[in-house]
C-alpha positions as CSV (number, residue, x, y, z in Angstrom):
1,M,77.6,-38.3,212.7
2,R,74.2,-39.6,211.7
3,R,73.3,-40.7,208.2
4,S,70.4,-42.5,206.6
5,V,71.4,-45.6,204.6
6,P,68.9,-47.0,202.0
7,G,67.6,-50.3,203.2
8,G,64.7,-51.5,201.2
9,R,61.5,-49.6,202.0
10,F,62.8,-48.0,205.1
11,A,66.0,-46.0,205.8
12,V,68.3,-47.4,208.4
13,R,69.8,-44.8,210.7
14,R,73.5,-45.2,211.5
15,V,74.9,-43.8,214.7
16,S,78.6,-44.0,215.5
17,S,79.5,-45.4,218.9
18,S,81.6,-42.3,219.7
19,D,78.5,-40.1,219.2
20,L,76.3,-42.5,221.2
21,F,78.7,-42.8,224.2
22,A,80.1,-39.2,224.0
23,G,83.1,-40.1,226.1
24,A,81.3,-42.2,228.6
25,K,81.8,-46.0,229.0
26,E,78.1,-46.8,229.2
27,V,74.7,-45.5,228.3
28,I,71.2,-46.4,229.2
29,V,68.9,-47.3,226.3
30,T,65.1,-47.2,227.0
31,H,63.0,-49.6,224.9
32,G,59.4,-50.6,225.5
33,G,59.4,-49.1,229.0
34,E,62.5,-51.1,230.0
35,D,66.1,-49.8,230.6
36,Y,69.0,-51.6,229.0
37,R,72.7,-50.8,229.8
38,L,75.1,-50.6,226.8
39,R,78.7,-50.8,227.9
40,H,81.9,-50.3,226.0
41,T,84.5,-52.6,227.4
42,S,88.3,-52.0,227.7
43,K,88.8,-54.6,224.9
44,G,86.6,-52.6,222.5
45,K,83.5,-54.8,222.7
46,L,79.9,-53.7,223.2
47,I,77.8,-55.5,225.8
48,L,74.0,-54.9,226.1
49,T,72.3,-56.1,229.4
50,K,68.9,-55.6,230.9
């Protein structure tokens, strides 16, 4: 579920990890032409690597 949360002048978009991962253990996030891997570990942590 996506919601906007007031945050000063700009709204901050909140995305739940279950929506982001959609059952997968990792996703690729593209930023500035680079790919980053976001992993959900077995201990419930999130790890972002380039």
